[in-house]
DOKOLTOR-772997 format. One record per atom (N, C-alpha, C, O, CB): residue in one letter; chain; atom name; x, y, z. Coordinates in steps of 0.1 Angstrom, whole numbers. Glycine has a CB too. Example, Ala and Ser with C-alpha at 12.3 -4.5 7.8 and 13.67 -1.06 7.14 Angstrom:
REM DOKOLTOR-772997
['a','A','N',[132,-57,78]] ['a','A','CA',[123,-45,78]] ['a','A','C',[132,-33,78]] ['a','A','O',[142,-33,85]] ['a','A','CB',[113,-45,90]] ['s','A','N',[128,-22,71]] ['s','A','CA',[137,-11,71]] ['s','A','C',[129,0,79]] ['s','A','O',[134,11,80]] ['s','A','CB',[141,-6,57]] 
END
This chain:
REM DOKOLTOR-772997
['a','A','N',[-103,-46,487]] ['a','A','CA',[-92,-58,486]] ['a','A','C',[-83,-45,495]] ['a','A','O',[-79,-47,507]] ['a','A','CB',[-84,-66,466]] ['s','A','N',[-80,-30,485]] ['s','A','CA',[-74,-20,498]] ['s','A','C',[-80,-17,510]] ['s','A','O',[-74,-13,520]] ['s','A','CB',[-72,-6,495]] ['q','A','N',[-92,-19,508]] ['q','A','CA',[-96,-14,522]] ['q','A','C',[-93,-15,534]] ['q','A','O',[-88,-7,542]] ['q','A','CB',[-105,-16,525]] ['a','A','N',[-97,-33,531]] ['a','A','CA',[-91,-49,547]] ['a','A','C',[-73,-37,548]] ['a','A','O',[-74,-31,559]] ['a','A','CB',[-85,-82,535]] ['k','A','N',[-67,-35,545]] ['k','A','CA',[-49,-39,538]] ['k','A','C',[-43,-24,545]] ['k','A','O',[-34,-25,553]] ['k','A','CB',[-47,-40,514]] ['m','A','N',[-49,-7,541]] ['m','A','CA',[-60,6,547]] ['m','A','C',[-60,1,565]] ['m','A','O',[-50,3,572]] ['m','A','CB',[-81,5,538]] ['e','A','N',[-69,-5,570]] ['e','A','CA',[-76,-3,579]] ['e','A','C',[-76,-17,593]] ['e','A','O',[-83,-18,603]] ['e','A','CB',[-88,0,571]] ['e','A','N',[-60,-26,584]] ['e','A','CA',[-51,-32,595]] ['e','A','C',[-40,-24,595]] ['e','A','O',[-34,-20,605]] ['e','A','CB',[-47,-48,594]] ['e','A','N',[-37,-21,585]] ['e','A','CA',[-23,-6,592]] ['e','A','C',[-25,0,599]] ['e','A','O',[-17,4,608]] ['e','A','CB',[-18,6,587]] ['m','A','N',[-43,5,597]] ['m','A','CA',[-44,17,608]] ['m','A','C',[-38,14,624]] ['m','A','O',[-30,20,630]] ['m','A','CB',[-61,22,608]] ['g','A','N',[-48,1,627]] ['g','A','CA',[-50,-8,638]] ['g','A','C',[-29,-16,649]] ['g','A','O',[-27,-21,660]] ['g','A','CB',[-62,-23,628]] ['e','A','N',[-20,-13,640]] ['e','A','CA',[-10,-11,638]] ['e','A','C',[-8,2,643]] ['e','A','O',[-15,12,640]] ['e','A','CB',[-7,-14,627]] ['p','A','N',[6,2,653]] ['p','A','CA',[15,13,655]] ['p','A','C',[21,21,651]] ['p','A','O',[29,23,660]] ['p','A','CB',[21,12,657]] ['d','A','N',[22,29,643]] ['d','A','CA',[34,41,634]] ['d','A','C',[52,32,639]] ['d','A','O',[53,20,643]] ['d','A','CB',[32,65,646]] ['a','A','N',[59,38,637]] ['a','A','CA',[68,37,639]] ['a','A','C',[73,46,653]] ['a','A','O',[81,42,662]] ['a','A','CB',[73,40,627]] ['e','A','N',[66,60,655]] ['e','A','CA',[63,65,671]] ['e','A','C',[56,56,685]] ['e','A','O',[57,58,697]] ['e','A','CB',[54,77,669]] ['g','A','N',[46,43,675]] ['g','A','CA',[39,40,684]] ['g','A','C',[28,43,686]] ['g','A','O',[23,39,697]] ['g','A','CB',[44,40,691]] ['w','A','N',[21,53,674]] ['w','A','CA',[6,56,677]] ['w','A','C',[1,50,669]] ['w','A','O',[5,46,658]] ['w','A','CB',[1,70,677]] ['v','A','N',[-10,48,675]] ['v','A','CA',[-23,42,667]] ['v','A','C',[-31,50,658]] ['v','A','O',[-38,59,663]] ['v','A','CB',[-33,38,676]] ['t','A','N',[-32,48,642]] ['t','A','CA',[-47,62,641]] ['t','A','C',[-61,47,640]] ['t','A','O',[-63,36,635]] ['t','A','CB',[-47,80,616]] ['v','A','N',[-67,62,650]] ['v','A','CA',[-81,52,652]] ['v','A','C',[-91,64,645]] ['v','A','O',[-92,76,643]] ['v','A','CB',[-86,46,672]] ['t','A','N',[-95,53,644]] ['t','A','CA',[-114,62,624]] ['t','A','C',[-132,64,639]] ['t','A','O',[-135,52,640]] ['t','A','CB',[-123,30,597]] ['k','A','N',[-135,65,642]] ['k','A','CA',[-149,64,640]] ['k','A','C',[-153,45,628]] ['k','A','O',[-154,44,616]] ['k','A','CB',[-154,84,629]] ['a','A','N',[-154,36,638]] ['a','A','CA',[-158,26,626]] ['a','A','C',[-177,26,632]] ['a','A','O',[-184,31,641]] ['a','A','CB',[-146,6,628]] ['t','A','N',[-179,18,620]] ['t','A','CA',[-192,15,622]] ['t','A','C',[-197,6,618]] ['t','A','O',[-193,2,607]] ['t','A','CB',[-199,23,620]] ['k','A','N',[-209,-1,626]] ['k','A','CA',[-213,-13,626]] ['k','A','C',[-221,-21,617]] ['k','A','O',[-233,-23,615]] ['k','A','CB',[-216,-13,634]] ['k','A','N',[-209,-26,612]] ['k','A','CA',[-217,-38,606]] ['k','A','C',[-226,-47,606]] ['k','A','O',[-226,-58,613]] ['k','A','CB',[-213,-44,604]] ['k','A','N',[-240,-39,594]] ['k','A','CA',[-256,-48,600]] ['k','A','C',[-252,-60,595]] ['k','A','O',[-242,-58,588]] ['k','A','CB',[-275,-42,594]] ['g','A','N',[-256,-72,595]] ['g','A','CA',[-256,-85,590]] ['g','A','C',[-269,-96,591]] ['g','A','O',[-275,-94,602]] ['g','A','CB',[-244,-91,596]] ['g','A','N',[-273,-104,586]] ['g','A','CA',[-289,-109,589]] ['g','A','C',[-293,-114,599]] ['g','A','O',[-283,-116,606]] ['g','A','CB',[-294,-119,581]] ['k','A','N',[-310,-120,604]] ['k','A','CA',[-306,-120,615]] ['k','A','C',[-300,-131,620]] ['k','A','O',[-298,-139,611]] ['k','A','CB',[-313,-118,621]] ['q','A','N',[-294,-135,635]] ['q','A','CA',[-288,-142,640]] ['q','A','C',[-297,-147,650]] ['q','A','O',[-306,-143,657]] ['q','A','CB',[-276,-137,642]] ['k','A','N',[-289,-159,647]] ['k','A','CA',[-300,-171,660]] ['k','A','C',[-303,-175,673]] ['k','A','O',[-298,-186,674]] ['k','A','CB',[-297,-180,661]] ['k','A','N',[-306,-174,679]] ['k','A','CA',[-309,-172,696]] ['k','A','C',[-300,-189,699]] ['k','A','O',[-301,-195,688]] ['k','A','CB',[-332,-172,703]] ['e','A','N',[-295,-196,706]] ['e','A','CA',[-285,-200,715]] ['e','A','C',[-302,-216,712]] ['e','A','O',[-301,-226,705]] ['e','A','CB',[-279,-187,736]] ['s','A','N',[-312,-211,720]] ['s','A','CA',[-321,-223,718]] ['s','A','C',[-331,-230,707]] ['s','A','O',[-339,-240,707]] ['s','A','CB',[-327,-223,727]] ['e','A','N',[-327,-214,695]] ['e','A','CA',[-333,-214,684]] ['e','A','C',[-323,-222,677]] ['e','A','O',[-327,-226,666]] ['e','A','CB',[-336,-202,679]] ['l','A','N',[-312,-225,681]] ['l','A','CA',[-302,-231,668]] ['l','A','C',[-302,-249,681]] ['l','A','O',[-301,-261,679]] ['l','A','CB',[-277,-218,664]] ['n','A','N',[-302,-243,688]] ['n','A','CA',[-309,-269,695]] ['n','A','C',[-323,-271,691]] ['n','A','O',[-328,-282,690]] ['n','A','CB',[-312,-275,722]] ['g','A','N',[-331,-256,687]] ['g','A','CA',[-346,-263,682]] ['g','A','C',[-352,-266,697]] ['g','A','O',[-356,-277,700]] ['g','A','CB',[-345,-279,671]] ['t','A','N',[-351,-255,706]] ['t','A','CA',[-361,-263,719]] ['t','A','C',[-372,-245,708]] ['t','A','O',[-384,-243,705]] ['t','A','CB',[-353,-263,748]] ['a','A','N',[-364,-240,707]] ['a','A','CA',[-381,-228,699]] ['a','A','C',[-390,-233,692]] ['a','A','O',[-401,-228,692]] ['a','A','CB',[-378,-214,686]] ['n','A','N',[-389,-247,682]] ['n','A','CA',[-396,-250,672]] ['n','A','C',[-400,-257,683]] ['n','A','O',[-407,-263,675]] ['n','A','CB',[-394,-254,659]] ['k','A','N',[-402,-263,696]] ['k','A','CA',[-407,-273,707]] ['k','A','C',[-420,-266,704]] ['k','A','O',[-429,-270,698]] ['k','A','CB',[-400,-272,724]] ['r','A','N',[-419,-249,711]] ['r','A','CA',[-426,-246,717]] ['r','A','C',[-446,-250,701]] ['r','A','O',[-457,-254,700]] ['r','A','CB',[-418,-229,723]] ['g','A','N',[-433,-244,695]] ['g','A','CA',[-448,-238,687]] ['g','A','C',[-453,-227,686]] ['g','A','O',[-446,-217,685]] ['g','A','CB',[-458,-241,691]] ['k','A','N',[-472,-226,683]] ['k','A','CA',[-477,-217,679]] ['k','A','C',[-480,-210,699]] ['k','A','O',[-485,-199,702]] ['k','A','CB',[-491,-223,665]] ['k','A','N',[-476,-221,707]] ['k','A','CA',[-471,-218,721]] ['k','A','C',[-463,-201,720]] ['k','A','O',[-471,-192,720]] ['k','A','CB',[-459,-233,727]] ['g','A','N',[-450,-199,719]] ['g','A','CA',[-442,-199,722]] ['g','A','C',[-437,-183,712]] ['g','A','O',[-426,-178,710]] ['g','A','CB',[-436,-213,720]] ['r','A','N',[-452,-178,707]] ['r','A','CA',[-453,-166,700]] ['r','A','C',[-457,-154,702]] ['r','A','O',[-468,-154,696]] ['r','A','CB',[-456,-169,693]] ['r','A','N',[-455,-140,707]] ['r','A','CA',[-464,-140,710]] ['r','A','C',[-478,-133,706]] ['r','A','O',[-480,-134,693]] ['r','A','CB',[-459,-139,717]] ['k','A','N',[-483,-130,708]] ['k','A','CA',[-500,-128,707]] ['k','A','C',[-500,-115,702]] ['k','A','O',[-493,-106,708]] ['k','A','CB',[-510,-130,722]] ['k','A','N',[-507,-111,693]] ['k','A','CA',[-510,-88,691]] ['k','A','C',[-515,-93,701]] ['k','A','O',[-513,-105,704]] ['k','A','CB',[-522,-74,677]] ['k','A','N',[-524,-80,709]] ['k','A','CA',[-529,-73,713]] ['k','A','C',[-542,-68,706]] ['k','A','O',[-543,-59,697]] ['k','A','CB',[-521,-68,716]] ['k','A','N',[-556,-80,717]] ['k','A','CA',[-570,-69,710]] ['k','A','C',[-571,-59,716]] ['k','A','O',[-568,-56,728]] ['k','A','CB',[-584,-74,710]] ['a','A','N',[-581,-50,703]] ['a','A','CA',[-583,-36,704]] ['a','A','C',[-587,-35,718]] ['a','A','O',[-588,-47,721]] ['a','A','CB',[-592,-31,693]] ['l','A','N',[-590,-29,728]] ['l','A','CA',[-592,-26,743]] ['l','A','C',[-606,-18,740]] ['l','A','O',[-608,-7,735]] ['l','A','CB',[-579,-17,752]] ['e','A','N',[-612,-27,744]] ['e','A','CA',[-631,-18,745]] ['e','A','C',[-631,-11,758]] ['e','A','O',[-627,-16,769]] ['e','A','CB',[-648,-30,745]] ['l','A','N',[-634,-4,756]] ['l','A','CA',[-632,1,769]] ['l','A','C',[-649,1,775]] ['l','A','O',[-657,3,767]] ['l','A','CB',[-624,16,769]] ['k','A','N',[-652,-1,787]] ['k','A','CA',[-667,-11,790]] ['k','A','C',[-677,7,794]] ['k','A','O',[-687,13,790]] ['k','A','CB',[-664,-28,810]] ['n','A','N',[-666,10,807]] ['n','A','CA',[-676,27,810]] ['n','A','C',[-664,36,814]] ['n','A','O',[-656,35,823]] ['n','A','CB',[-689,28,826]] ['f','A','N',[-665,47,803]] ['f','A','CA',[-654,56,796]] ['f','A','C',[-656,69,802]] ['f','A','O',[-648,77,807]] ['f','A','CB',[-655,58,779]] ['y','A','N',[-676,68,800]] ['y','A','CA',[-677,82,814]] ['y','A','C',[-678,77,827]] ['y','A','O',[-676,66,831]] ['y','A','CB',[-692,94,814]] ['a','A','N',[-680,89,832]] ['a','A','CA',[-685,87,846]] ['a','A','C',[-698,85,853]] ['a','A','O',[-700,82,864]] ['a','A','CB',[-682,95,851]] ['h','A','N',[-710,88,839]] ['h','A','CA',[-724,85,846]] ['h','A','C',[-728,75,844]] ['h','A','O',[-740,71,846]] ['h','A','CB',[-735,92,843]] ['q','A','N',[-716,66,838]] ['q','A','CA',[-718,51,827]] ['q','A','C',[-710,42,837]] ['q','A','O',[-710,30,833]] ['q','A','CB',[-710,51,808]] ['i','A','N',[-700,47,855]] ['i','A','CA',[-705,42,861]] ['i','A','C',[-706,36,870]] ['i','A','O',[-703,25,875]] ['i','A','CB',[-707,39,858]] ['k','A','N',[-715,58,873]] ['k','A','CA',[-722,51,884]] ['k','A','C',[-737,49,882]] ['k','A','O',[-745,48,891]] ['k','A','CB',[-721,60,896]] ['d','A','N',[-740,47,866]] ['d','A','CA',[-750,37,864]] ['d','A','C',[-749,21,864]] ['d','A','O',[-757,13,868]] ['d','A','CB',[-756,40,852]] ['d','A','N',[-740,19,861]] ['d','A','CA',[-736,6,858]] ['d','A','C',[-728,3,875]] ['d','A','O',[-716,0,876]] ['d','A','CB',[-725,5,841]] ['k','A','N',[-736,4,885]] ['k','A','CA',[-733,8,908]] ['k','A','C',[-747,8,904]] ['k','A','O',[-754,-1,909]] ['k','A','CB',[-723,28,919]] ['m','A','N',[-752,17,895]] ['m','A','CA',[-768,19,900]] ['m','A','C',[-772,6,897]] ['m','A','O',[-779,0,906]] ['m','A','CB',[-778,31,892]] ['a','A','N',[-770,0,888]] ['a','A','CA',[-782,-17,883]] ['a','A','C',[-772,-24,889]] ['a','A','O',[-779,-31,895]] ['a','A','CB',[-787,-24,862]] ['h','A','N',[-759,-28,893]] ['h','A','CA',[-754,-40,900]] ['h','A','C',[-760,-39,915]] ['h','A','O',[-761,-50,921]] ['h','A','CB',[-738,-40,900]] ['i','A','N',[-764,-24,921]] ['i','A','CA',[-772,-32,935]] ['i','A','C',[-781,-37,936]] ['i','A','O',[-782,-46,944]] ['i','A','CB',[-774,-28,944]] ['r','A','N',[-794,-31,927]] ['r','A','CA',[-807,-36,921]] ['r','A','C',[-808,-53,923]] ['r','A','O',[-816,-61,928]] ['r','A','CB',[-808,-31,904]] ['e','A','N',[-792,-53,912]] ['e','A','CA',[-797,-67,910]] ['e','A','C',[-796,-74,926]] ['e','A','O',[-804,-82,931]] ['e','A','CB',[-787,-75,897]] ['l','A','N',[-783,-69,932]] ['l','A','CA',[-779,-77,945]] ['l','A','C',[-794,-70,954]] ['l','A','O',[-798,-74,966]] ['l','A','CB',[-760,-70,951]] ['r','A','N',[-796,-67,951]] ['r','A','CA',[-809,-58,968]] ['r','A','C',[-825,-67,959]] ['r','A','O',[-835,-66,968]] ['r','A','CB',[-811,-25,967]] ['q','A','N',[-831,-76,943]] ['q','A','CA',[-834,-88,942]] ['q','A','C',[-837,-93,941]] ['q','A','O',[-848,-97,937]] ['q','A','CB',[-834,-92,942]] ['k','A','N',[-816,-103,950]] ['k','A','CA',[-814,-116,949]] ['k','A','C',[-810,-121,960]] ['k','A','O',[-804,-132,962]] ['k','A','CB',[-807,-119,939]] ['f','A','N',[-814,-106,969]] ['f','A','CA',[-818,-107,984]] ['f','A','C',[-829,-106,985]] ['f','A','O',[-835,-113,993]] ['f','A','CB',[-812,-99,993]] ['e','A','N',[-836,-98,978]] ['e','A','CA',[-852,-104,978]] ['e','A','C',[-854,-118,981]] ['e','A','O',[-861,-122,991]] ['e','A','CB',[-858,-103,964]] ['e','A','N',[-847,-125,972]] ['e','A','CA',[-853,-139,965]] ['e','A','C',[-853,-145,978]] ['e','A','O',[-863,-145,985]] ['e','A','CB',[-844,-147,953]] ['d','A','N',[-839,-153,980]] ['d','A','CA',[-833,-158,990]] ['d','A','C',[-843,-156,1001]] ['d','A','O',[-850,-166,1003]] ['d','A','CB',[-818,-152,993]] ['k','A','N',[-846,-146,1008]] ['k','A','CA',[-848,-137,1025]] ['k','A','C',[-868,-150,1016]] ['k','A','O',[-873,-155,1027]] ['k','A','CB',[-847,-104,1028]] ['l','A','N',[-879,-155,1003]] ['l','A','CA',[-882,-160,1004]] ['l','A','C',[-877,-175,1003]] ['l','A','O',[-881,-184,1010]] ['l','A','CB',[-886,-155,1002]] ['k','A','N',[-869,-174,994]] ['k','A','CA',[-871,-190,999]] ['k','A','C',[-866,-195,1013]] ['k','A','O',[-869,-206,1018]] ['k','A','CB',[-862,-200,990]] ['i','A','N',[-856,-184,1021]] ['i','A','CA',[-855,-192,1034]] ['i','A','C',[-867,-186,1045]] ['i','A','O',[-861,-183,1056]] ['i','A','CB',[-839,-192,1040]] ['s','A','N',[-880,-184,1046]] ['s','A','CA',[-888,-187,1048]] ['s','A','C',[-895,-192,1043]] ['s','A','O',[-906,-191,1049]] ['s','A','CB',[-891,-183,1049]] ['k','A','N',[-898,-204,1028]] ['k','A','CA',[-902,-208,1027]] ['k','A','C',[-903,-220,1033]] ['k','A','O',[-914,-226,1036]] ['k','A','CB',[-901,-205,1020]] ['m','A','N',[-888,-226,1036]] ['m','A','CA',[-878,-235,1040]] ['m','A','C',[-877,-232,1054]] ['m','A','O',[-867,-236,1058]] ['m','A','CB',[-863,-234,1034]] ['k','A','N',[-881,-228,1060]] ['k','A','CA',[-891,-231,1076]] ['k','A','C',[-900,-227,1075]] ['k','A','O',[-894,-224,1085]] ['k','A','CB',[-888,-225,1089]] ['s','A','N',[-913,-223,1074]] ['s','A','CA',[-925,-229,1068]] ['s','A','C',[-926,-242,1065]] ['s','A','O',[-928,-248,1076]] ['s','A','CB',[-929,-224,1058]] ['e','A','N',[-924,-251,1053]] ['e','A','CA',[-920,-262,1058]] ['e','A','C',[-911,-271,1065]] ['e','A','O',[-913,-283,1063]] ['e','A','CB',[-921,-265,1053]] ['r','A','N',[-902,-268,1072]] ['r','A','CA',[-899,-274,1079]] ['r','A','C',[-905,-281,1088]] ['r','A','O',[-916,-276,1091]] ['r','A','CB',[-895,-269,1082]] ['k','A','N',[-901,-295,1095]] ['k','A','CA',[-905,-306,1099]] ['k','A','C',[-905,-307,1116]] ['k','A','O',[-894,-303,1121]] ['k','A','CB',[-897,-317,1091]] ['f','A','N',[-914,-311,1126]] ['f','A','CA',[-903,-317,1134]] ['f','A','C',[-903,-336,1137]] ['f','A','O',[-911,-345,1140]] ['f','A','CB',[-906,-308,1149]] ['r','A','N',[-889,-334,1135]] ['r','A','CA',[-888,-351,1138]] ['r','A','C',[-880,-352,1146]] ['r','A','O',[-870,-345,1145]] ['r','A','CB',[-884,-361,1126]] ['p','A','N',[-880,-362,1158]] ['p','A','CA',[-875,-367,1168]] ['p','A','C',[-871,-377,1166]] ['p','A','O',[-864,-380,1176]] ['p','A','CB',[-880,-369,1177]] ['f','A','N',[-871,-384,1158]] ['f','A','CA',[-862,-396,1154]] ['f','A','C',[-859,-396,1141]] ['f','A','O',[-852,-405,1136]] ['f','A','CB',[-868,-410,1157]] 
END
């Protein structure tokens, strides 16, 4: 109680008009709720509104040789698919019949 009186007196100017200013410490209170929490909008969102923890990042191709090998394998796969498609097209062309009507 005496500390509160001293703080009030420091805030008022003295006889000469001077005000004593001191370093004010911030009082830490409990968590203050946001307006959205007070209105209940945060509860409507449920689990979707919460932030998810980031999963451990898994590096697929860390080293340069891994990237190179991956590219080479991808190119081989594309070439193989291309050859298969060429065979399909040639087969479809050979099966095509002349149908005038």
